N, C-alpha and C positions, 0 to 999 in steps of 0.2 A: 441705814435707817436715815430718813431725811429729816431734819431738821425742821422747827416752826417757821424758824426764819427762811430758810431755803424753798419750803413748802409755798411761804408766803410771794416771794419773788416769782414761783415759777407761776401761781394762780395771775399776779400782776401782769406778766409776760404775756401769757393766752388772752387774758382777757384784751391788752393793746394791739394782741395777735389778729384775734377775732372783729374787733371793730372795723380793720381796715380789710378783713376778709367778705365784710358784708356790705361793703363800697363796690363800685364799679372793676377794682381792681382785678377780681377773680375773673371777668370777662376779657379785660385786657390780657389778660396771663394766657388764656385759653386760646386768643385770637394770636396771640405773639409766637405762641411756642405748640405748633400742629402735633399731629401723631405722626412717628417715625413713617407714613407711606400711605398708600390710596389702594385700597382693595375694589377692584371691578366688582360691580353691582348689576347694571343693566344696559340694554339700548331703550332709546326711545326718540321716536319723531323730533326732527328739527323745530325750533323755535324763534321768531326774531329775539334777537338779544343772546343768545345761545353764542358760547364761542367758538369761533372755525375751526380750533386746534384740537376739538375734542369729535369731530364729525369723523363717522368711522367709515372709511373710503372701502372697505372690503362690501361692508353691506349696501352702498351705493352702486357697486357695480353687478350688486345680484339680484337688486330690486328695483333700479332706479329710485330709491326714496334716501333723501338725507337724515341719516339716522347718526344719534350723540351716545357717548359711551356715558354714563353714570358711575359714580364711585363713591365708597363708604369711606371715610376716612379712619383709619385703624387706630385705636385710643390708644392702645397698651404702651403708656410713657414712662421712663422711669428718671425721676430727679437725685442727681447725688449731690450734698452742699459740704462742699471741704474748707473746713473751718481752720483758719491759722488763729492755735492759741501759746504764740510763743511767748518769752518775755516781753515784746515790742507793742503786744496787743494790751499791755498793763499800763501804755503810756498816754498820754492826752494832757494840752494845755487850756482844756475847760475841764469842768467839773463830772462829764460824763466820759469815761475812759472808751477807748476804741473797743475792748471787748466786750463794753454794753452794746454801742454800736452794732457792731457784728451778730454780737446775740439778737436784738430785737429785729436786723434784717434778715437774719438764718431763719429765726421762727416766724416772721412773717411770708417768706417763700416756702416754708415746709409745710404750713397751714394752709396755704393759696394752692400749693402743687395738692394736696391730701385730699384739699375742699373737691378737686377735678379729679378725684379717685385714682391720681397716679400715684406709681410708689415710690417713695420717699427713703434715702438712705444720706449716712453723713461721715464724712472721715475729718477728725481732728489731729493736728499735726503739731509738731514746733521742729525739730532738727530731725525726726524721725515720726513714723504714725502712732499717735497716741492711744486712738482706737478707732474702730469701723465699725458702724452698725449697717447691717446689709440693708438694699432698699426692699421696703414692706407696705403695704396699704393697710396694715393693721392698726389703729387709734392709740394702742400700747406702744407702737415703733415710735410714735409723731411725741408722746408723752418722755420717752427716753431721751431722744434728741432734746426737747426743752430742757430735762434737767440738767445734761451732761452741757449744756450751751452755758449753765449758770454754774456747776459745781466742778467740773474737769478741769484741774489743774495740770500744766506741763509738769515732766520730768526732766525737761531738760529747758534748759532759757532760749538756746538759739534757733533761727528758721534756716529749715532745708525746703527750700520747694521740690528741689530735683527728687527729693526722697518721695514725697506724696505725690509727685506726678508718676514715677518709677510704678508706683503701688496702683495707679490708675490704667497705666499701661497695661501692667498686666492682669487685669479682669478681664474675665472671657464676655463681660457684658460689654455691648457695643451701641453706639446711637443712644447714648444716654445724655440728657441735660445738665450739663455741669458747673454748677455755681463757684468759683472759686472765690472765696473771700480773703483778702489778706491785703498788708501794705505792700506788698511784692517787693520791699527792698531785702535784696540777696545776689547773690553773684550773678548777673544774667547768663553769664557763660558757662555756669554748671549746668541750668536748666532749658537753656532756648533748644537742644534738640528733643530731649523729652517733649516740652513744650508742643512740638511740631508734631510728634507721633500720638499726644492726647488729645490734639485739637481737630487732628483726622479722624480720628477714630469717634468723636464724640460731638458733640453740640456744646461747644465750649465757650463760658462766659467770666472774663475777668471782671471779679469787683472787686475795685481799687480803694479802700477805705485810708483815706491821709487826714490827718492832724493839719489845722492850719500852718502850723510852726515847720511842717516837711514842704510846704510849698513856696514858702518866706520866711525870714526871720527881721524882727524888727532891728532898726539900726540904735542899741544901746549900750554898746562897748561893751566891756569885759563880763562874761559870766562864766559859771563853771558846772560844767556837765557830765552826766553821769549815762555809760551807755549801757541800756535796761538788759542785752543780751550777755554782757560779757563782765560788769559791773566798773569797767573801766572808767577813771575821773579825769578830766582834761579839762584846762581852761582854753577858749575861744574868743575872739574877737567879734564881735557883731557889727562893725564899723563897718565902712567901706572898703577895708584892708584887701587886697589881693592876693589870693594864693595859688599855688602851681597846682594846676588840673591833673586828675589821675588819666584823662586820656590825650592830653595834650601837654605841650611846653609854654603855652600861653597860661599866663594869668589870670583867674577869674574869682568874682566876689563866692562869698557862699552862697548867694542868694541865687548866682549863676549855676555855680556844682548843683542845687536842688531842682533848678527849672531843667537842666541839662539829663538828670538821672529820669525824671517824669517824661520827658520827651521820649528819649531813647526805650525806654518800657513801651510807650505808646508805638515808635516806630516795629516793634517786636510782636507787638498785638496786632497790628498793620500787616506785618509780612505774612504773617500765618491765618490771615482773616478771622481774626478772635473780637468777639464784640468785647468794648469794654464800658463798665458802668463806674462811673467815679464817685463815690459819696464821700461827704465831709464830715470827721468825727463830732459827735456832740451836736447835730444838727439834723431836722427833721429831714426822712428821706423818699418819703411815699410819693409826692411829686414827681422826682427824677427818677424813681422805677417807672413810676407811671410813662413817663416821657421815653424812656427807656425800651418799653413793651411797646407803644406806640411808634416811635421808630422801626420797630422790626414787623410791625404791623404792616406799614406803609411799604416795606424794601418787599415783603411779600405778597402784595397785590399786582 
């Protein structure tokens, strides 16, 4: 049974998402993520401006006429939203939590894909797969995804990117468009090989949602901090004090450590040719999403 409060939150999320769906972002998405292939349609005579690579040379040999191939784009696409709901998604240094930003981004992506008649599914995970909603074109499936974005709570606090990737690797479906929404804070060595497998099998987009404090920390001295995934409390210094780095004997400041982690993630994505969309928690994201779509469009031209 859905409470009145949850119903109101779902309605608000739908209204926000539909406002963006009515903008140019739907067309941008359509151009950025074309169908999974092209089906041959017919031959026609060459016209000035046609691409030379589309000339059918077998037809030219038979008829001595330049003919070009025409194709129809296969529109059957599947979109899978992979959503991190571990305890770290409840962190933020702003009024809006990471999970709120994730919900808004996932909602817009789901409704934009649905508007283009794509099948949409969702995988919610913490340190294991919490829920799997198989891809579907039904409006009820989109409603279920939006509902779970707001009400689903993890049964475990920790994060395991590896387990979610293993689930995706085992899916019989291939060539899906996967938006993986997470802070990507996990042991990189534990999921690197599976990430390579899944990125080869699907069109994989890493959506990294980071709080500003996960990129750099202010120089304000000693503070008490709590790890949301373990509950462990500790006191750290946010001065320019240097600490032993995990991957070298050199000492680095905490900001250096944070920057190194972000760069290591980016190198891994580049290694496997994975598109990265960086979004900031608690800030508007539509312009960043649109720029990302335009970047993919330019690359495909």
